[in-house]
SEKEVO-826752 format. One record per residue (C-alpha): residue in three letters; z, x, y. Coordinates in pm, whole numbers, padded with zeros to 5 digits. Each point is the difference from the previous one (the first is absolute). Layout:
<site resn="Ala" w="Z" u="X" v="Y"/>
...
// end
This chain:
<site resn="Met" w="-02147" u="-08681" v="-04818"/>
<site resn="Gln" w="00020" u="-00102" v="-00366"/>
<site resn="Asn" w="-00301" u="00040" v="-00226"/>
<site resn="Arg" w="-00088" u="-00273" v="-00247"/>
<site resn="Arg" w="00177" u="00165" v="-00293"/>
<site resn="Asp" w="00327" u="00041" v="00191"/>
<site resn="Phe" w="-00023" u="-00353" v="00136"/>
<site resn="Ile" w="-00036" u="-00153" v="-00345"/>
<site resn="Lys" w="00266" u="00230" v="-00146"/>
<site resn="Asn" w="00246" u="-00128" v="00259"/>
<site resn="Ala" w="-00104" u="-00365" v="-00025"/>
<site resn="Ser" w="00315" u="-00111" v="-00182"/>
<site resn="Val" w="00011" u="-00317" v="00208"/>
<site resn="Phe" w="-00317" u="-00128" v="-00167"/>
<site resn="Ser" w="00133" u="00077" v="-00346"/>
<site resn="Ala" w="00325" u="-00178" v="00078"/>
<site resn="Met" w="-00184" u="-00309" v="00117"/>
<site resn="Met" w="-00220" u="00001" v="-00310"/>
<site resn="Ala" w="00312" u="-00021" v="-00213"/>
<site resn="Ala" w="00179" u="-00252" v="00221"/>
<site resn="Ala" w="-00170" u="-00322" v="-00107"/>
<site resn="Pro" w="00077" u="-00002" v="-00373"/>
<site resn="Ala" w="00345" u="00156" v="00046"/>
<site resn="Ile" w="00130" u="-00254" v="00247"/>
<site resn="Val" w="-00132" u="-00298" v="-00192"/>
<site resn="Ser" w="00205" u="00108" v="-00299"/>
<site resn="Ala" w="00319" u="00074" v="00198"/>
<site resn="Gln" w="00307" u="-00084" v="-00207"/>
<site resn="Gly" w="00368" u="-00059" v="00074"/>
<site resn="Ala" w="00210" u="-00241" v="00197"/>
<site resn="Ala" w="-00141" u="-00164" v="00311"/>
<site resn="Arg" w="00056" u="00212" v="00307"/>
<site resn="Thr" w="00009" u="-00098" v="00366"/>
<site resn="Phe" w="-00138" u="00265" v="00234"/>
<site resn="Lys" w="00161" u="00001" v="00342"/>
<site resn="Val" w="-00273" u="00031" v="00262"/>
<site resn="Ala" w="-00003" u="00049" v="00378"/>
<site resn="Met" w="-00283" u="00004" v="00250"/>
<site resn="Ile" w="-00056" u="00200" v="00318"/>
<site resn="Gly" w="-00255" u="-00189" v="00203"/>
<site resn="Ser" w="00026" u="-00364" v="-00097"/>
<site resn="Gly" w="-00340" u="-00134" v="00095"/>
<site resn="Arg" w="-00257" u="-00176" v="-00216"/>
<site resn="Arg" w="-00104" u="00311" v="-00195"/>
<site resn="Ala" w="00358" u="00079" v="-00099"/>
<site resn="Ala" w="00053" u="-00363" v="-00105"/>
<site resn="Asp" w="-00317" u="00008" v="-00210"/>
<site resn="Ala" w="00111" u="00328" v="-00159"/>
<site resn="Phe" w="00336" u="-00156" v="-00086"/>
<site resn="Asn" w="-00173" u="-00295" v="-00166"/>
<site resn="Asn" w="-00231" u="00236" v="-00191"/>
<site resn="Met" w="00299" u="00202" v="-00119"/>
<site resn="Ala" w="00177" u="-00319" v="-00107"/>
<site resn="Glu" w="-00305" u="-00101" v="-00206"/>
<site resn="Ala" w="-00016" u="00344" v="-00159"/>
<site resn="Ala" w="00369" u="-00016" v="-00091"/>
<site resn="Lys" w="-00029" u="-00350" v="-00144"/>
<site resn="Lys" w="-00278" u="00109" v="-00236"/>
<site resn="Ile" w="00240" u="00235" v="-00175"/>
<site resn="Gly" w="00307" u="-00220" v="00002"/>
<site resn="His" w="00171" u="00149" v="00304"/>
<site resn="Asn" w="00072" u="-00121" v="00353"/>
<site resn="Ile" w="00022" u="00135" v="00352"/>
<site resn="Gln" w="00240" u="-00098" v="00276"/>
<site resn="Leu" w="-00032" u="00060" v="00372"/>
<site resn="Val" w="00332" u="00146" v="00115"/>
<site resn="Ala" w="-00089" u="00123" v="00352"/>
<site resn="Ala" w="-00282" u="-00009" v="00255"/>
<site resn="His" w="-00088" u="00183" v="00318"/>
<site resn="Asp" w="-00259" u="-00059" v="00267"/>
<site resn="Phe" w="-00042" u="00115" v="00358"/>
<site resn="Phe" w="00037" u="-00369" v="00080"/>
<site resn="Leu" w="00331" u="-00122" v="-00143"/>
<site resn="Glu" w="-00122" u="-00358" v="-00033"/>
<site resn="Glu" w="-00276" u="00118" v="-00234"/>
<site resn="Ala" w="00252" u="00166" v="-00231"/>
<site resn="Gln" w="00217" u="-00313" v="00012"/>
<site resn="Arg" w="-00301" u="-00213" v="-00090"/>
<site resn="Arg" w="-00070" u="00207" v="-00312"/>
<site resn="Cys" w="00365" u="-00014" v="-00102"/>
<site resn="Lys" w="-00008" u="-00377" v="00027"/>
<site resn="Gln" w="-00330" u="-00018" v="-00187"/>
<site resn="Phe" w="00114" u="00214" v="-00293"/>
<site resn="Gly" w="00365" u="-00104" v="-00025"/>
<site resn="Cys" w="00167" u="00302" v="00157"/>
<site resn="Asp" w="00314" u="-00035" v="00212"/>
<site resn="Glu" w="-00112" u="00027" v="00364"/>
<site resn="Lys" w="00290" u="00233" v="00077"/>
<site resn="Phe" w="-00213" u="00260" v="-00178"/>
<site resn="Ala" w="-00288" u="-00045" v="00247"/>
<site resn="Phe" w="-00036" u="00286" v="00247"/>
<site resn="Gly" w="-00215" u="00039" v="00311"/>
<site resn="Gly" w="-00093" u="00260" v="00258"/>
<site resn="Gly" w="-00179" u="00331" v="-00025"/>
<site resn="Asp" w="00281" u="00177" v="-00186"/>
<site resn="Gly" w="00147" u="-00294" v="-00191"/>
<site resn="Tyr" w="-00146" u="00126" v="-00328"/>
<site resn="Phe" w="00269" u="00269" v="-00016"/>
<site resn="Lys" w="00269" u="-00272" v="-00012"/>
<site resn="Met" w="-00205" u="-00196" v="-00251"/>
<site resn="Leu" w="-00014" u="00295" v="-00239"/>
<site resn="Asp" w="00381" u="00003" v="-00004"/>
<site resn="Val" w="00006" u="-00342" v="-00169"/>
<site resn="Pro" w="00143" u="00060" v="-00351"/>
<site resn="Gly" w="-00215" u="-00024" v="-00310"/>
<site resn="Ile" w="-00353" u="00038" v="00141"/>
<site resn="Glu" w="-00229" u="00150" v="-00266"/>
<site resn="Ile" w="-00352" u="-00054" v="00137"/>
<site resn="Val" w="-00122" u="-00020" v="00360"/>
<site resn="Ile" w="-00327" u="-00158" v="00113"/>
<site resn="Leu" w="-00143" u="00172" v="00309"/>
<site resn="Gly" w="-00216" u="-00245" v="00194"/>
<site resn="Ala" w="00053" u="00091" v="00366"/>
<site resn="Pro" w="-00291" u="00122" v="00216"/>
<site resn="Pro" w="-00141" u="00327" v="-00141"/>
<site resn="Ala" w="00130" u="00210" v="00291"/>
<site resn="Phe" w="00352" u="-00048" v="-00137"/>
<site resn="Arg" w="-00081" u="00076" v="-00363"/>
<site resn="Pro" w="00091" u="00372" v="-00009"/>
<site resn="Arg" w="00346" u="-00050" v="00156"/>
<site resn="His" w="00073" u="-00306" v="-00213"/>
<site resn="Leu" w="-00111" u="00182" v="-00315"/>
<site resn="Asp" w="00210" u="00303" v="00091"/>
<site resn="Ala" w="00311" u="-00216" v="00045"/>
<site resn="Cys" w="-00056" u="-00178" v="-00333"/>
<site resn="Ile" w="-00049" u="00319" v="-00199"/>
<site resn="Lys" w="00309" u="00156" v="00157"/>
<site resn="Ala" w="00191" u="-00316" v="-00096"/>
<site resn="Gly" w="-00119" u="00033" v="-00361"/>
<site resn="Lys" w="-00218" u="-00314" v="-00013"/>
<site resn="His" w="-00317" u="-00070" v="-00192"/>
<site resn="Val" w="-00277" u="-00104" v="00239"/>
<site resn="Phe" w="-00305" u="-00218" v="00025"/>
<site resn="Ala" w="-00174" u="00117" v="00319"/>
<site resn="Glu" w="-00296" u="-00188" v="00141"/>
<site resn="Lys" w="-00304" u="00201" v="00100"/>
<site resn="Pro" w="-00081" u="00190" v="00213"/>
<site resn="Ile" w="00286" u="00242" v="-00019"/>
<site resn="Ala" w="-00024" u="00147" v="00353"/>
<site resn="Val" w="-00205" u="-00013" v="00321"/>
<site resn="Asp" w="-00018" u="00365" v="00108"/>
<site resn="Pro" w="00004" u="00356" v="-00140"/>
<site resn="Gln" w="00373" u="00043" v="00048"/>
<site resn="Gly" w="00064" u="-00321" v="-00192"/>
<site resn="Val" w="-00216" u="00107" v="-00294"/>
<site resn="Arg" w="00185" u="00331" v="-00027"/>
<site resn="His" w="00332" u="-00186" v="00018"/>
<site resn="Val" w="-00107" u="-00230" v="-00285"/>
<site resn="Leu" w="-00099" u="00296" v="-00217"/>
<site resn="Glu" w="00351" u="00138" v="00050"/>
<site resn="Cys" w="00146" u="-00339" v="-00097"/>
<site resn="Thr" w="-00225" u="-00010" v="-00306"/>
<site resn="Ala" w="00134" u="00334" v="-00119"/>
<site resn="Ala" w="00357" u="-00119" v="00062"/>
<site resn="Ala" w="-00063" u="-00320" v="-00197"/>
<site resn="Lys" w="-00134" u="00202" v="-00294"/>
<site resn="Ala" w="00305" u="00226" v="00007"/>
<site resn="Lys" w="00229" u="-00305" v="-00010"/>
<site resn="Gln" w="-00208" u="-00173" v="-00270"/>
<site resn="Leu" w="-00060" u="-00294" v="00233"/>
<site resn="Thr" w="-00301" u="-00226" v="-00044"/>
<site resn="Leu" w="-00243" u="-00026" v="00291"/>
<site resn="Val" w="-00284" u="-00251" v="-00032"/>
<site resn="Thr" w="-00236" u="-00064" v="00290"/>
<site resn="Gly" w="-00220" u="-00294" v="00091"/>
<site resn="Thr" w="-00323" u="00138" v="-00146"/>
<site resn="Gln" w="-00042" u="-00283" v="-00247"/>
<site resn="Arg" w="-00346" u="00113" v="-00115"/>
<site resn="Arg" w="00177" u="00279" v="-00190"/>
<site resn="His" w="00165" u="-00276" v="-00204"/>
<site resn="Gln" w="-00313" u="-00212" v="-00049"/>
<site resn="Gly" w="-00158" u="00015" v="-00343"/>
<site resn="Ala" w="-00360" u="00007" v="00121"/>
<site resn="Tyr" w="00065" u="00298" v="00228"/>
<site resn="Met" w="00222" u="00176" v="-00255"/>
<site resn="Arg" w="-00273" u="-00017" v="-00266"/>
<site resn="Gln" w="-00247" u="00164" v="00236"/>
<site resn="Ala" w="00249" u="00266" v="00110"/>
<site resn="Leu" w="00071" u="00092" v="-00362"/>
<site resn="Ala" w="-00372" u="00015" v="-00076"/>
<site resn="Phe" w="-00054" u="00234" v="00296"/>
<site resn="Gln" w="00283" u="00224" v="-00120"/>
<site resn="Lys" w="-00156" u="00013" v="-00347"/>
<site resn="Gly" w="-00346" u="00073" v="00141"/>
<site resn="Gln" w="-00151" u="-00321" v="-00139"/>
<site resn="Leu" w="-00145" u="-00111" v="00334"/>
<site resn="Gly" w="-00136" u="00336" v="00105"/>
<site resn="Val" w="00073" u="00190" v="00320"/>
<site resn="Ile" w="00009" u="-00183" v="00332"/>
<site resn="Arg" w="-00277" u="00131" v="00227"/>
<site resn="Gly" w="00047" u="-00234" v="00296"/>
<site resn="Gly" w="00126" u="-00339" v="00102"/>
<site resn="Asn" w="00102" u="-00257" v="00257"/>
<site resn="Ile" w="00335" u="-00166" v="00062"/>
<site resn="Tyr" w="00046" u="-00309" v="00215"/>
<site resn="Trp" w="00261" u="-00217" v="00168"/>
<site resn="Cys" w="-00184" u="-00227" v="00239"/>
<site resn="Gln" w="00152" u="-00335" v="00096"/>
<site resn="Ala" w="00127" u="-00200" v="00294"/>
<site resn="Arg" w="00313" u="00111" v="00186"/>
<site resn="Gly" w="00351" u="-00068" v="-00116"/>
<site resn="Ser" w="00244" u="-00201" v="00207"/>
<site resn="Ile" w="00000" u="00029" v="00379"/>
<site resn="Arg" w="00338" u="-00062" v="00163"/>
<site resn="Pro" w="-00014" u="00002" v="00379"/>
<site resn="Arg" w="00305" u="00109" v="00193"/>
<site resn="Lys" w="00253" u="-00274" v="00071"/>
<site resn="Glu" w="00204" u="-00033" v="00316"/>
<site resn="Gly" w="00327" u="00191" v="-00001"/>
<site resn="Val" w="-00050" u="00221" v="-00307"/>
<site resn="Thr" w="00062" u="00374" v="00011"/>
<site resn="Asn" w="-00272" u="00260" v="-00055"/>
<site resn="Ala" w="00147" u="00077" v="-00341"/>
<site resn="Gln" w="00003" u="-00366" v="-00101"/>
<site resn="Tyr" w="-00359" u="-00044" v="00114"/>
<site resn="Met" w="-00125" u="00303" v="-00197"/>
<site resn="Cys" w="00192" u="-00099" v="-00313"/>
<site resn="Asn" w="-00124" u="-00359" v="00014"/>
<site resn="Asn" w="-00361" u="00099" v="00071"/>
<site resn="Trp" w="00005" u="00315" v="-00214"/>
<site resn="Met" w="-00337" u="-00058" v="-00165"/>
<site resn="Asn" w="-00173" u="00072" v="00331"/>
<site resn="Trp" w="00179" u="00319" v="00105"/>
<site resn="Ala" w="-00112" u="00331" v="-00148"/>
<site resn="Glu" w="00350" u="00138" v="00047"/>
<site resn="Met" w="00138" u="-00273" v="-00227"/>
<site resn="Ser" w="-00271" u="-00050" v="-00264"/>
<site resn="Gly" w="-00190" u="00329" v="00012"/>
<site resn="Asp" w="-00308" u="-00206" v="00102"/>
<site resn="His" w="-00177" u="-00213" v="-00260"/>
<site resn="Ile" w="-00170" u="00297" v="-00166"/>
<site resn="Val" w="00351" u="00108" v="-00103"/>
<site resn="Glu" w="00166" u="-00339" v="-00046"/>
<site resn="Gln" w="-00275" u="-00166" v="-00206"/>
<site resn="His" w="-00275" u="00244" v="-00093"/>
<site resn="Val" w="00253" u="00235" v="-00161"/>
<site resn="His" w="-00047" u="-00211" v="-00316"/>
<site resn="Asn" w="-00366" u="00099" v="-00035"/>
<site resn="Ile" w="00065" u="00362" v="00094"/>
<site resn="Asp" w="00266" u="00010" v="-00270"/>
<site resn="Val" w="-00247" u="-00129" v="-00259"/>
<site resn="Ala" w="-00249" u="00272" v="00099"/>
<site resn="Asn" w="00269" u="00268" v="-00034"/>
<site resn="Trp" w="00104" u="-00143" v="-00337"/>
<site resn="Phe" w="-00347" u="-00022" v="-00152"/>
<site resn="Ile" w="-00122" u="00333" v="00140"/>
<site resn="Gly" w="00318" u="00178" v="-00103"/>
<site resn="Arg" w="00065" u="00182" v="00327"/>
<site resn="Tyr" w="00052" u="-00062" v="00370"/>
<site resn="Pro" w="-00249" u="00044" v="00286"/>
<site resn="Arg" w="-00004" u="00338" v="00171"/>
<site resn="Thr" w="-00132" u="-00122" v="00334"/>
<site resn="Ala" w="-00082" u="-00317" v="00191"/>
<site resn="Met" w="-00257" u="-00053" v="00275"/>
<site resn="Gly" w="-00001" u="-00347" v="00149"/>
<site resn="Val" w="-00107" u="-00230" v="00278"/>
<site resn="Gly" w="00144" u="-00328" v="00122"/>
<site resn="Ala" w="00066" u="-00210" v="00308"/>
<site resn="Arg" w="00200" u="-00283" v="00153"/>
<site resn="Val" w="-00221" u="-00278" v="00130"/>
<site resn="Arg" w="00145" u="-00343" v="-00081"/>
<site resn="Arg" w="00374" u="00017" v="-00073"/>
<site resn="Pro" w="00208" u="-00213" v="00242"/>
<site resn="Thr" w="00343" u="00168" v="-00040"/>
<site resn="Gly" w="00146" u="00339" v="-00085"/>
<site resn="Asn" w="-00206" u="00318" v="-00005"/>
<site resn="Gln" w="-00171" u="00027" v="-00339"/>
<site resn="Tyr" w="-00367" u="00059" v="-00069"/>
<site resn="Asp" w="-00223" u="-00277" v="-00132"/>
<site resn="Phe" w="-00196" u="00217" v="-00244"/>
<site resn="Phe" w="-00017" u="00341" v="-00166"/>
<site resn="Ser" w="-00276" u="00182" v="-00184"/>
<site resn="Val" w="00115" u="00320" v="-00167"/>
<site resn="Asp" w="-00157" u="00270" v="-00213"/>
<site resn="Phe" w="00259" u="00133" v="-00245"/>
<site resn="Asp" w="-00093" u="00338" v="-00146"/>
<site resn="Tyr" w="00164" u="00052" v="-00341"/>
<site resn="Gly" w="-00149" u="00345" v="-00051"/>
<site resn="Glu" w="-00248" u="00107" v="-00270"/>
<site resn="Gly" w="-00275" u="-00184" v="00186"/>
<site resn="Leu" w="00165" u="-00341" v="-00032"/>
<site resn="His" w="00010" u="-00229" v="00304"/>
<site resn="Ile" w="00139" u="-00354" v="00011"/>
<site resn="His" w="-00092" u="-00233" v="00285"/>
<site resn="Ser" w="00282" u="-00220" v="00128"/>
<site resn="Leu" w="-00061" u="-00315" v="00203"/>
<site resn="Ala" w="00285" u="-00207" v="00145"/>
<site resn="Arg" w="-00040" u="-00284" v="00248"/>
<site resn="Gln" w="00213" u="-00282" v="00138"/>
<site resn="Ile" w="-00225" u="-00225" v="00209"/>
<site resn="Pro" w="-00018" u="-00379" v="-00050"/>
<site resn="Gly" w="-00342" u="-00147" v="-00068"/>
<site resn="Cys" w="-00139" u="00311" v="-00173"/>
<site resn="Ala" w="-00100" u="00061" v="-00360"/>
<site resn="Gly" w="00294" u="00070" v="-00227"/>
<site resn="Arg" w="00031" u="00241" v="-00288"/>
<site resn="Val" w="00303" u="00151" v="-00173"/>
<site resn="Gly" w="-00048" u="00238" v="-00291"/>
<site resn="Glu" w="-00139" u="00325" v="-00129"/>
<site resn="Leu" w="-00336" u="00113" v="-00139"/>
<site resn="Phe" w="-00052" u="00338" v="-00165"/>
<site resn="Ala" w="-00314" u="00171" v="-00129"/>
<site resn="Thr" w="00049" u="00240" v="-00291"/>
<site resn="Asp" w="-00250" u="00207" v="-00194"/>
<site resn="Leu" w="00008" u="-00275" v="-00268"/>
<site resn="Ala" w="00069" u="-00332" v="00167"/>
<site resn="Glu" w="00073" u="-00215" v="00302"/>
<site resn="Val" w="00366" u="-00106" v="00003"/>
<site resn="Ser" w="00141" u="-00284" v="00206"/>
<site resn="Gly" w="00376" u="00047" v="00040"/>
<site resn="Gly" w="00173" u="-00238" v="-00241"/>
<site resn="Gly" w="-00336" u="-00165" v="-00070"/>
<site resn="Lys" w="-00331" u="00068" v="-00169"/>
<site resn="Val" w="-00109" u="00332" v="-00147"/>
<site resn="Arg" w="-00379" u="00037" v="-00027"/>
<site resn="Arg" w="-00146" u="00297" v="-00187"/>
<site resn="Tyr" w="-00334" u="00119" v="00132"/>
<site resn="Asp" w="-00141" u="00020" v="-00356"/>
<site resn="Gly" w="00101" u="-00359" v="-00075"/>
<site resn="Lys" w="00248" u="00090" v="-00273"/>
<site resn="Glu" w="00323" u="-00200" v="-00020"/>
<site resn="Ile" w="00324" u="00168" v="00100"/>
<site resn="Lys" w="00314" u="-00125" v="-00175"/>
<site resn="Leu" w="00321" u="00083" v="00182"/>
<site resn="Glu" w="00329" u="00046" v="-00182"/>
<site resn="Asp" w="00245" u="-00290" v="00018"/>
<site resn="Val" w="00311" u="00104" v="00192"/>
<site resn="Gly" w="00169" u="-00337" v="00044"/>
<site resn="Asn" w="00137" u="-00090" v="00342"/>
<site resn="Glu" w="-00206" u="-00315" v="00031"/>
<site resn="Gly" w="00122" u="-00274" v="00228"/>
<site resn="Asn" w="00134" u="00022" v="00353"/>
<site resn="Pro" w="00011" u="00367" v="00111"/>
<site resn="Tyr" w="00259" u="-00089" v="00265"/>
<site resn="Val" w="00229" u="-00098" v="-00286"/>
<site resn="Asn" w="-00107" u="00290" v="-00221"/>
<site resn="Glu" w="00117" u="00260" v="00251"/>
<site resn="His" w="00349" u="-00151" v="-00011"/>
<site resn="Ser" w="-00015" u="-00011" v="-00379"/>
<site resn="Ala" w="-00060" u="00375" v="00010"/>
<site resn="Leu" w="00290" u="00046" v="00241"/>
<site resn="Leu" w="00245" u="-00201" v="-00211"/>
<site resn="Asp" w="-00118" u="00168" v="-00318"/>
<site resn="Ser" w="00069" u="00338" v="00157"/>
<site resn="Val" w="00351" u="-00105" v="00101"/>
<site resn="Ile" w="00084" u="-00169" v="-00332"/>
<site resn="His" w="-00118" u="00284" v="-00220"/>
<site resn="Gly" w="00083" u="00288" v="00232"/>
<site resn="Lys" w="-00363" u="00117" v="00009"/>
<site resn="Gln" w="-00102" u="00203" v="00303"/>
<site resn="Leu" w="-00250" u="-00193" v="00212"/>
<site resn="Asn" w="-00075" u="00132" v="00346"/>
<site resn="Glu" w="-00311" u="-00096" v="00195"/>
<site resn="Gly" w="00107" u="00177" v="00317"/>
<site resn="Glu" w="-00252" u="00282" v="-00010"/>
<site resn="Thr" w="-00306" u="-00215" v="-00069"/>
<site resn="Ile" w="00070" u="-00240" v="00286"/>
<site resn="Ala" w="00100" u="00287" v="00231"/>
<site resn="Tyr" w="-00331" u="00178" v="-00054"/>
<site resn="Ala" w="-00198" u="-00324" v="00035"/>
<site resn="Thr" w="00185" u="-00073" v="00324"/>
<site resn="Ala" w="-00062" u="00357" v="00118"/>
<site resn="Ala" w="-00373" u="-00042" v="-00064"/>
<site resn="Ala" w="-00006" u="-00326" v="00196"/>
<site resn="Ile" w="00183" u="00169" v="00288"/>
<site resn="Met" w="-00258" u="00280" v="-00012"/>
<site resn="Gly" w="-00275" u="-00259" v="00045"/>
<site resn="Arg" w="00181" u="-00169" v="00287"/>
<site resn="Leu" w="00073" u="00323" v="00186"/>
<site resn="Ser" w="-00358" u="00116" v="-00046"/>
<site resn="Ala" w="-00136" u="-00324" v="00146"/>
<site resn="Tyr" w="00252" u="00010" v="00287"/>
<site resn="Thr" w="-00075" u="00362" v="00092"/>
<site resn="Gly" w="-00357" u="00056" v="-00114"/>
<site resn="Gln" w="00110" u="00307" v="-00196"/>
<site resn="Val" w="-00004" u="00092" v="-00367"/>
<site resn="Val" w="00349" u="-00039" v="-00147"/>
<site resn="Arg" w="00111" u="00185" v="-00314"/>
<site resn="Met" w="00269" u="-00094" v="-00251"/>
<site resn="Ser" w="00162" u="00334" v="00083"/>
<site resn="Asp" w="00023" u="-00112" v="00365"/>
<site resn="Ile" w="00220" u="-00288" v="-00112"/>
<site resn="Leu" w="00213" u="00177" v="-00261"/>
<site resn="Thr" w="00022" u="00377" v="00041"/>
<site resn="Asn" w="-00174" u="00155" v="00300"/>
<site resn="Thr" w="00270" u="00011" v="00266"/>
<site resn="Asp" w="-00246" u="00159" v="00247"/>
<site resn="Ser" w="-00232" u="-00302" v="-00016"/>
<site resn="Pro" w="00012" u="-00239" v="00298"/>
<site resn="Phe" w="00003" u="-00286" v="-00252"/>
<site resn="Tyr" w="00313" u="00119" v="-00180"/>
<site resn="Asn" w="00224" u="-00142" v="00273"/>
<site resn="Met" w="-00232" u="-00279" v="00119"/>
<site resn="Asn" w="00267" u="-00260" v="-00072"/>
<site resn="Cys" w="00047" u="-00354" v="00126"/>
<site resn="Lys" w="00215" u="-00089" v="00299"/>
<site resn="Pro" w="00221" u="-00195" v="00003"/>
<site resn="Ala" w="00129" u="00130" v="-00333"/>
<site resn="Ala" w="00203" u="-00204" v="-00248"/>
<site resn="Ile" w="00327" u="00157" v="00110"/>
<site resn="Asp" w="-00064" u="-00119" v="00358"/>
<site resn="Phe" w="00044" u="-00360" v="-00120"/>
<site resn="Glu" w="00351" u="00074" v="-00128"/>
<site resn="Gly" w="00159" u="00076" v="00337"/>
<site resn="Ala" w="00157" u="-00232" v="00257"/>
<site resn="Ala" w="-00272" u="00063" v="00259"/>
<site resn="Asp" w="-00335" u="-00176" v="-00013"/>
<site resn="Ile" w="-00305" u="00204" v="-00105"/>
<site resn="Glu" w="-00282" u="00094" v="00237"/>
<site resn="Leu" w="-00301" u="-00221" v="-00069"/>
<site resn="Pro" w="-00329" u="00186" v="-00054"/>
<site resn="Glu" w="-00282" u="-00101" v="00231"/>
<site resn="Glu" w="-00153" u="-00320" v="-00134"/>
<site resn="Asp" w="-00371" u="-00074" v="-00042"/>
<site resn="Val" w="-00075" u="00371" v="00043"/>
<site resn="Ala" w="-00127" u="00199" v="-00297"/>
<site resn="Pro" w="-00078" u="00370" v="-00054"/>
<site resn="Arg" w="-00339" u="00120" v="00125"/>
<site resn="Pro" w="-00136" u="00292" v="-00204"/>
<site resn="Gly" w="-00194" u="00286" v="00154"/>
<site resn="Lys" w="-00037" u="00084" v="00368"/>
<site resn="Asp" w="-00128" u="-00216" v="00280"/>
<site resn="Lys" w="-00292" u="00151" v="00192"/>
// end
């Protein structure tokens, strides 16, 4: 477990992002066209491509889609048609991304498939020598997190850029607060609450004649094996902000949750988790996906000097004004993260967000496993303690199971884990 000093010492990602905004705006030289591919060609990947195109345009460059992959071939073909790519470079199936990576000239790959596939897709891209934009979360189980950390180290060794979909780390309002915390201007965080409470995402009932694999891929937002459950898929954003501002990762998680309303898949409807960051600091996490309930997405921290709303107001208890340092990065953070990626590639500056998203994902998985089992889960259980029952508590079917000719075995639907013992 890193202490605060070690965490900040190693926080080169933040420093790189702080420098990214002014550097990329002043990029010089002839216009360049970046050749981009996508693995997972759904709406999020398409949005990421458009955001990257906007970022490139701001600095006089362009991007071009040269290949696309999706489990569903027609989805990859649709993106090729949308973005002017020859449809012969559209690939489908569970293992079609290997063929896609053989297309000549690819520089950057957007990873937008369901999170369960992210570690294998990232591994293949790094081995192929590609820069990567990987959507969050980065994994769905302990094995996946450890795999991503290995990929992160490999990307660093190859000087490959890895930017993840944690856009708050590229949002001026959040970056100002993070810098102020690092400089001690906002005091020491003593407690806080993080929230992601909203209605459910899309529900896609099973259609006649589809395979188990097709059903799970199409309805991935409702299967814990595919998304990691919504505490991992969505709430990882807020957990990441807590890690960032506090300057270290939680040691343990103790959570509760239940499934009461969801009509498909096997995910929980809500989670409430106590994250223990050590040194007496506890952060309460609340995540819920139930229509018709109060919504709240954000973070609220209490320090010894002030109350800090993540990316929002800072209120000192003594009434004095707090002026935060201007760090740039105003505007759309979804575009800013791609500006940072392109800046890293253009100028050859190391930018690798793999560790921060891996640890945030690991913390979210800790919370999920604690709620599912009723036990306290430690970060060491996820990353290092091979004797822990949680170390190998991995999802089945696994990503590799979708790459074979045989159909996968469908987990039991509308049945969720029941913590504790029945009496």
